[in-house]
PLY file of the C-alpha trace (Angstrom):
ply
format ascii 1.0
element vertex 403
property float x
property float y
property float z
element edge 402
property int vertex1
property int vertex2
end_header
0.00 0.00 0.00
1.13 3.55 -0.67
1.99 5.61 2.38
1.43 9.21 3.34
5.11 9.94 2.74
4.58 9.10 -0.94
1.58 11.41 -1.01
3.56 14.23 0.57
6.34 13.73 -1.96
3.78 14.15 -4.74
2.55 17.38 -3.16
-0.71 18.12 -1.36
-0.86 21.92 -1.25
-4.37 23.04 -2.10
-5.72 19.48 -2.28
-8.68 18.33 -0.20
-7.42 15.30 1.73
-10.03 13.11 3.40
-8.53 11.48 6.52
-10.55 8.55 7.85
-9.54 8.72 11.51
-10.74 6.87 14.59
-12.01 9.54 16.98
-14.25 7.06 18.80
-13.29 8.37 22.23
-15.06 7.63 25.52
-17.27 10.48 26.69
-18.78 11.47 30.02
-21.47 13.72 28.65
-19.41 16.05 26.47
-16.18 15.47 28.38
-13.57 13.22 26.76
-12.21 10.81 29.37
-9.39 9.38 27.21
-8.05 11.27 24.17
-5.58 8.58 23.11
-7.20 7.95 19.75
-7.20 11.65 18.88
-3.52 11.95 19.76
-2.80 8.86 17.66
-3.98 10.49 14.41
-2.33 13.82 15.21
0.94 13.16 13.30
-0.94 12.46 10.07
-3.27 15.45 10.35
-0.50 17.83 11.40
1.86 16.77 8.62
-0.82 17.18 5.95
-1.79 20.60 7.27
1.83 21.73 7.40
2.19 20.69 3.76
-0.73 22.91 2.76
-3.49 20.32 2.40
-7.09 21.15 3.14
-7.70 18.36 5.63
-11.15 16.83 6.08
-11.19 14.52 9.11
-13.99 11.98 9.44
-14.80 9.30 12.01
-17.54 7.39 13.75
-18.35 7.59 17.46
-20.43 5.01 19.25
-23.49 3.33 17.72
-26.07 6.01 16.88
-28.19 3.70 14.67
-27.95 5.65 11.44
-29.52 8.90 12.62
-28.26 12.08 14.30
-28.00 11.78 18.08
-26.43 14.62 20.12
-25.02 12.09 22.59
-22.70 10.81 19.84
-21.64 14.10 18.28
-18.00 14.48 17.27
-18.00 18.13 18.36
-15.99 17.42 21.56
-13.43 15.42 19.54
-13.12 18.24 16.99
-12.50 20.73 19.78
-9.84 18.50 21.35
-8.15 17.99 17.98
-7.93 21.76 17.63
-6.36 22.07 21.08
-3.75 19.44 20.24
-2.98 21.03 16.87
-2.84 24.50 18.37
-5.09 25.74 15.57
-8.78 26.31 14.90
-10.59 23.25 13.55
-13.83 23.85 11.68
-16.76 21.56 12.45
-19.52 20.51 10.06
-22.81 19.61 11.71
-23.63 16.94 9.13
-21.74 14.34 7.06
-22.45 15.09 3.40
-25.08 17.83 3.60
-25.03 21.59 3.33
-22.87 22.14 6.40
-20.22 19.63 5.27
-20.04 21.08 1.76
-19.83 24.67 3.03
-17.26 23.81 5.68
-14.96 22.03 3.22
-15.40 24.74 0.60
-14.41 27.32 3.19
-11.08 25.67 4.04
-7.88 27.46 3.09
-4.58 25.66 2.48
-3.30 24.18 5.74
-6.65 24.29 7.52
-8.48 21.36 9.12
-12.16 20.47 9.43
-14.01 17.63 11.12
-17.33 16.45 9.72
-20.05 15.03 11.97
-20.28 11.38 13.02
-20.33 9.21 9.89
-22.74 6.79 11.52
-25.41 9.50 11.58
-25.92 8.39 7.97
-27.30 4.84 7.53
-25.20 4.39 4.40
-22.00 4.22 6.47
-22.74 0.83 8.03
-25.28 -0.56 5.56
-25.00 -4.20 4.54
-26.35 -3.19 1.13
-23.50 -2.48 -1.28
-25.53 0.03 -3.28
-26.58 2.06 -0.24
-23.06 2.04 1.15
-21.66 2.97 -2.26
-24.08 5.86 -2.65
-22.88 7.32 0.65
-19.26 6.81 -0.41
-20.01 8.69 -3.65
-21.21 11.70 -1.67
-18.20 11.57 0.66
-15.91 11.44 -2.38
-17.32 14.78 -3.53
-15.69 16.37 -0.48
-12.14 15.30 -1.35
-9.41 14.80 -3.92
-7.37 12.23 -2.00
-8.09 9.60 0.67
-5.83 8.80 3.62
-6.81 5.83 5.78
-5.65 6.26 9.36
-8.49 4.88 11.48
-6.96 1.57 12.48
-9.69 0.91 15.03
-12.20 0.65 12.17
-10.28 -1.25 9.48
-12.02 -4.53 10.35
-15.37 -2.97 9.36
-16.75 -3.10 5.81
-18.12 0.43 6.08
-18.50 3.09 3.40
-15.74 5.40 4.64
-13.39 2.50 5.34
-13.93 0.13 2.42
-15.87 1.83 -0.40
-14.47 5.36 -0.36
-10.80 4.43 -1.03
-11.88 2.83 -4.33
-13.21 6.20 -5.45
-10.12 8.30 -4.73
-6.32 8.02 -4.85
-5.61 6.34 -1.52
-2.76 6.15 0.97
-2.09 4.77 4.44
-1.53 7.29 7.22
1.23 7.09 9.80
-0.91 5.33 12.39
-2.03 2.51 10.12
1.50 2.03 8.80
2.78 1.78 12.37
0.01 -0.57 13.53
0.52 -2.96 10.61
4.28 -2.94 11.13
3.85 -3.81 14.80
1.33 -6.58 14.15
3.68 -8.16 11.63
6.15 -8.55 14.49
3.50 -10.66 16.23
2.83 -12.87 13.22
6.10 -13.24 11.29
9.63 -13.73 12.67
8.35 -13.54 16.25
11.02 -13.28 18.93
10.53 -16.02 21.52
9.38 -16.82 24.13
6.10 -15.35 22.87
3.56 -14.77 25.64
-0.03 -13.64 25.14
-2.24 -12.21 27.89
-5.98 -12.32 27.17
-8.65 -10.81 29.39
-11.95 -9.05 29.08
-15.47 -10.23 29.64
-16.29 -12.97 27.14
-14.50 -16.05 25.89
-16.60 -15.86 22.72
-14.90 -12.58 21.77
-11.50 -14.29 21.79
-12.21 -17.75 20.33
-10.72 -16.98 16.93
-7.54 -15.44 18.27
-7.02 -18.27 20.79
-7.42 -20.80 17.99
-4.85 -18.94 15.88
-2.40 -18.39 18.74
-2.34 -22.06 19.69
-0.21 -22.48 16.56
2.11 -19.57 17.39
2.35 -18.62 21.07
4.47 -20.28 23.73
2.28 -19.18 26.66
-1.27 -17.93 26.95
-2.29 -16.23 30.21
-6.03 -15.87 30.83
-7.76 -13.33 33.08
-10.83 -11.14 33.31
-14.39 -12.40 33.11
-13.44 -14.97 30.50
-11.25 -16.78 33.03
-14.29 -18.15 34.85
-15.45 -20.12 31.82
-11.98 -21.70 31.74
-12.12 -22.47 35.47
-15.60 -23.97 35.07
-14.31 -26.05 32.17
-11.79 -27.54 34.61
-14.63 -28.49 36.93
-14.33 -25.65 39.47
-17.15 -23.72 41.17
-17.29 -20.11 39.92
-20.15 -18.76 42.04
-22.05 -15.93 40.34
-19.09 -14.97 38.14
-19.52 -14.17 34.47
-19.86 -17.52 32.71
-20.52 -18.62 29.15
-21.79 -22.17 29.62
-22.14 -22.71 25.88
-18.41 -22.09 25.39
-17.23 -24.74 27.86
-16.80 -27.49 25.21
-14.71 -25.13 23.03
-12.59 -24.12 26.01
-12.00 -27.75 26.99
-10.88 -28.45 23.43
-8.45 -25.50 23.54
-6.98 -26.74 26.81
-6.55 -30.20 25.28
-4.90 -28.83 22.13
-2.61 -26.58 24.16
-1.33 -29.56 26.15
-0.87 -31.55 22.95
1.12 -28.75 21.29
3.17 -27.82 24.35
1.60 -24.38 24.68
1.45 -23.34 28.32
-2.03 -22.22 29.35
-1.90 -20.20 32.59
-5.08 -19.64 34.60
-5.65 -17.77 37.88
-4.70 -19.60 41.05
-6.55 -17.12 43.27
-9.21 -14.50 42.58
-10.74 -11.45 44.25
-14.48 -11.87 44.82
-17.38 -9.75 46.05
-21.10 -10.36 46.62
-22.09 -8.22 43.64
-20.73 -6.14 40.77
-19.28 -2.87 42.13
-20.72 0.61 41.63
-18.36 2.20 39.10
-19.81 5.69 39.50
-19.50 6.13 43.27
-16.56 3.69 43.66
-18.16 2.65 46.96
-16.28 -0.12 48.84
-17.26 -3.48 47.37
-16.25 -5.72 50.33
-13.76 -7.83 48.38
-12.19 -11.07 49.58
-9.44 -13.23 48.10
-10.08 -16.95 47.62
-8.37 -19.82 45.85
-9.49 -20.14 42.24
-10.57 -23.74 42.86
-12.54 -22.86 46.00
-14.85 -20.00 45.06
-17.91 -19.75 47.32
-21.35 -19.96 45.77
-22.97 -16.53 45.53
-19.65 -14.69 45.18
-18.56 -13.03 41.95
-14.99 -13.16 40.67
-13.87 -9.64 39.73
-10.07 -9.67 39.59
-6.95 -11.81 39.76
-5.63 -12.41 43.26
-2.13 -11.55 44.57
-0.67 -15.03 43.98
-1.95 -14.97 40.40
-0.38 -11.55 39.93
2.99 -12.92 41.05
2.59 -15.98 38.83
1.72 -13.91 35.75
4.62 -11.53 36.36
6.99 -14.52 36.48
5.57 -15.87 33.21
6.18 -12.51 31.51
9.60 -11.77 32.99
11.61 -13.79 30.47
9.37 -13.29 27.43
10.83 -11.69 24.33
7.45 -10.76 22.81
4.17 -10.07 24.63
0.72 -9.26 23.27
-1.89 -8.16 25.81
-5.57 -7.68 25.06
-8.21 -7.30 27.75
-8.10 -6.26 31.44
-7.70 -8.78 34.22
-10.60 -7.45 36.25
-12.95 -4.53 36.79
-10.03 -2.10 36.76
-12.34 0.93 36.84
-12.96 0.21 40.55
-9.99 0.48 42.96
-10.88 -2.76 44.73
-10.42 -4.73 41.49
-7.62 -2.94 39.64
-4.60 -4.80 41.01
-4.63 -7.63 38.47
-4.62 -5.29 35.49
-2.04 -3.07 37.17
0.19 -6.08 37.83
0.18 -7.13 34.17
0.94 -3.59 33.03
3.80 -3.33 35.54
5.18 -6.71 34.46
5.33 -5.46 30.87
7.04 -2.25 31.97
9.61 -4.30 33.91
10.14 -6.84 31.12
12.71 -6.36 28.33
10.14 -7.89 25.93
8.71 -6.11 22.92
5.24 -5.51 24.36
2.06 -4.66 22.48
-1.02 -3.50 24.34
-3.86 -4.47 22.03
-6.20 -1.53 22.17
-9.66 -1.15 23.65
-10.00 -1.46 27.41
-6.37 -2.52 27.83
-5.11 0.74 26.32
-7.58 2.72 28.42
-6.49 0.87 31.55
-2.82 1.68 30.97
-3.64 5.38 30.84
-6.24 5.38 33.63
-3.88 3.53 35.97
-1.19 6.14 35.34
1.41 4.24 33.33
3.75 6.02 30.93
2.69 4.94 27.43
6.30 5.16 26.28
7.20 2.32 28.66
5.46 -0.14 26.32
6.60 -1.22 22.89
3.31 -0.17 21.31
-0.20 0.69 22.44
-2.68 -0.13 19.71
-5.72 2.01 18.95
-7.79 -0.92 17.71
-8.67 -3.83 19.96
-11.04 -5.61 17.57
-8.87 -4.85 14.55
-5.76 -6.17 16.31
-7.50 -9.40 17.26
-8.86 -10.01 13.77
-5.42 -9.34 12.27
-3.91 -11.90 14.64
-6.65 -14.35 13.66
-5.34 -14.11 10.11
-8.47 -12.46 8.75
-8.48 -10.08 5.80
-9.37 -6.63 7.14
-11.55 -4.68 4.68
-9.97 -1.32 5.47
-6.45 -2.59 4.86
-7.42 -4.48 1.71
-8.97 -1.26 0.37
-5.65 0.56 0.72
-3.78 -2.04 -1.29
-3.17 -1.39 -5.00
0 1
1 2
2 3
3 4
4 5
5 6
6 7
7 8
8 9
9 10
10 11
11 12
12 13
13 14
14 15
15 16
16 17
17 18
18 19
19 20
20 21
21 22
22 23
23 24
24 25
25 26
26 27
27 28
28 29
29 30
30 31
31 32
32 33
33 34
34 35
35 36
36 37
37 38
38 39
39 40
40 41
41 42
42 43
43 44
44 45
45 46
46 47
47 48
48 49
49 50
50 51
51 52
52 53
53 54
54 55
55 56
56 57
57 58
58 59
59 60
60 61
61 62
62 63
63 64
64 65
65 66
66 67
67 68
68 69
69 70
70 71
71 72
72 73
73 74
74 75
75 76
76 77
77 78
78 79
79 80
80 81
81 82
82 83
83 84
84 85
85 86
86 87
87 88
88 89
89 90
90 91
91 92
92 93
93 94
94 95
95 96
96 97
97 98
98 99
99 100
100 101
101 102
102 103
103 104
104 105
105 106
106 107
107 108
108 109
109 110
110 111
111 112
112 113
113 114
114 115
115 116
116 117
117 118
118 119
119 120
120 121
121 122
122 123
123 124
124 125
125 126
126 127
127 128
128 129
129 130
130 131
131 132
132 133
133 134
134 135
135 136
136 137
137 138
138 139
139 140
140 141
141 142
142 143
143 144
144 145
145 146
146 147
147 148
148 149
149 150
150 151
151 152
152 153
153 154
154 155
155 156
156 157
157 158
158 159
159 160
160 161
161 162
162 163
163 164
164 165
165 166
166 167
167 168
168 169
169 170
170 171
171 172
172 173
173 174
174 175
175 176
176 177
177 178
178 179
179 180
180 181
181 182
182 183
183 184
184 185
185 186
186 187
187 188
188 189
189 190
190 191
191 192
192 193
193 194
194 195
195 196
196 197
197 198
198 199
199 200
200 201
201 202
202 203
203 204
204 205
205 206
206 207
207 208
208 209
209 210
210 211
211 212
212 213
213 214
214 215
215 216
216 217
217 218
218 219
219 220
220 221
221 222
222 223
223 224
224 225
225 226
226 227
227 228
228 229
229 230
230 231
231 232
232 233
233 234
234 235
235 236
236 237
237 238
238 239
239 240
240 241
241 242
242 243
243 244
244 245
245 246
246 247
247 248
248 249
249 250
250 251
251 252
252 253
253 254
254 255
255 256
256 257
257 258
258 259
259 260
260 261
261 262
262 263
263 264
264 265
265 266
266 267
267 268
268 269
269 270
270 271
271 272
272 273
273 274
274 275
275 276
276 277
277 278
278 279
279 280
280 281
281 282
282 283
283 284
284 285
285 286
286 287
287 288
288 289
289 290
290 291
291 292
292 293
293 294
294 295
295 296
296 297
297 298
298 299
299 300
300 301
301 302
302 303
303 304
304 305
305 306
306 307
307 308
308 309
309 310
310 311
311 312
312 313
313 314
314 315
315 316
316 317
317 318
318 319
319 320
320 321
321 322
322 323
323 324
324 325
325 326
326 327
327 328
328 329
329 330
330 331
331 332
332 333
333 334
334 335
335 336
336 337
337 338
338 339
339 340
340 341
341 342
342 343
343 344
344 345
345 346
346 347
347 348
348 349
349 350
350 351
351 352
352 353
353 354
354 355
355 356
356 357
357 358
358 359
359 360
360 361
361 362
362 363
363 364
364 365
365 366
366 367
367 368
368 369
369 370
370 371
371 372
372 373
373 374
374 375
375 376
376 377
377 378
378 379
379 380
380 381
381 382
382 383
383 384
384 385
385 386
386 387
387 388
388 389
389 390
390 391
391 392
392 393
393 394
394 395
395 396
396 397
397 398
398 399
399 400
400 401
401 402
């Protein structure tokens, strides 16, 4: 795929450059609680603006169901982008309507605009090729060149990700080039030992990547809500913990295959439990207790790895040469259940391994828990995209940038 450096060498002064970014930031009302994804696209936007392009930034935010919804407006993200650029950023209140056309027409060389949430138009996410294509046609009218830099969306066959690049000269931005380069280090010529840490709520979200990694990883460490399906598959009581009963046969098969292939599967040896899920708004004390993973009381809910598990996982990461981590170890948003996630992050900081934090909640946890992002090899902006890449799937947004 062609890169933004090739585009810059060709010259962009006066050209309208459509940058498909991922500004899907978490919001508390209109307050951005983590601006990592905005900062990630900053190098691409800034470089294009410095070169005299008229930059049109577009993104989705949340799931607004194909119609305008003020709760999902990109206005806060546009304002934050302007703060980070140190320049005014124009904002269009629609995607391809009068405001978008007027806003783009009003740009001077080197100026930046953000158009409203792409998912306010049903054509963005439509399963119908014609409807999606019609929306892409209208987006194409706003630009002369396309730059794909929204890595968090490249696994979606959406109009702005898949269809629009076919209608314009297209290039990969700095973020996508970096993300792909990093993920190649996890799939080809991997430095070993290769350890993978998987957490998060559901086993079903990770089945494909576990299947793929059983052929590649040396160790797989399991935490988060998904751990309790693994523990149940081993015959242990898991109380009222998150459990996917229907996935137990698949998990048992993975454990069998791992043993057959010599892949070390590491599960919690102790867990932190509480009578109920904690209140994440008030952060009220949740009355936690630590119990052995094979002796969980009925009626108690597992919400984090225990201290012995934290030590065990740190030891399994200490000598790794490559580590991929996707998914928190517990309900890290509450102080009573953040230690497991913190312990994994600290183990990666302490390890000489090339470490990749695979986007989503893991990336948010690293920042929320106060870790220096530069202490990790790479923090991805796309959890789902990273997982699908590691599964060996073809990602529509990357395929669309290929020539």
